[in-house]
C-alpha positions, 0 to 999 in steps of 0.5 A: 858730169861726175856729180851726175854719175854719183847721183845715178850710182846713188839712185841705183844703190837705193834701188838695189837695196830696196829690192833686197830689203823688201823682196822677202829675200833673206840674206844667207838663205839661198833659193835652193834652201827655200825650195827645200823648206817649201818641199818639206813644208808641203809634205808636213801640210799634207800630213797635218792640214793645220800647217797649211797657212804656215806653208802658204806664208813661206811660199809667198816669201820665196823669190823668184816665184819659179815654176816649182814654187808655183806648183807648190802654191797651187797645191797649197790652195787645194789643201786650203780648199779641203779645209773650207766648210763653205763650198763656194770658198772651196771652189774659188781656192780650187780654181786658183789651185788649177790655174797655178799648177797649169801655169807651172806645167806650161812654164816647165812641161818636162819637170817631173816634180811639177807633173807629180804634184799636179797629178797627186793633187788632182787624184785627191779632188773628186772628179765631179768637181771638174778640177781633175782634167790632167790626171791621165796626161800626167800619169802617162808622162810620169811613167814614160819618164820615170827613169828621170824622176829620182831627185837627190834633193828630196828628203827621204820622207818625200821620196818615200811619200812619192813612192807610196803615192804612185804605187798605192794611189796612182792607179798604175798597173802591176808592171808599172808599179814594179818599174816605179819601185825599181826606179825610185828605191833607195 
């Protein structure tokens, strides 16, 4: 009986070690740190499309693949599509983008960061491609819940980008822009 327990414990230990060693988890790097790196990497990739592959590889290593990671992965597919010269390759990536972002919203429909990322991506995709179905839904949800949007975990650059995008690119009216500025200011 004791030998059986030792064997079972040994097998369990091997399983746990295998999961830790091969899951992409880096000891000492917490999920919140990985998420922060993804957020910053996304901001950089939006500014410089040459950083997209680096961001995508970083996202692939994050475990667990939470709803936030899914939305960033979906957004990364959209950025990759932007850089494709072959329209069929771009459409294929946009389909993956839409699927991942919609999965993220389905998992966490009240998460404003997820809604904002999907909104921002869809605002930058030409409507005629058919990948901008949720713009109005997300726009309304964001403004209705703007008082919950402030996230101290976002870097100042990211907060400034969110503020800029929503006021300059979001298509909100003057009253809504005033509300956004009052709510998201430092």
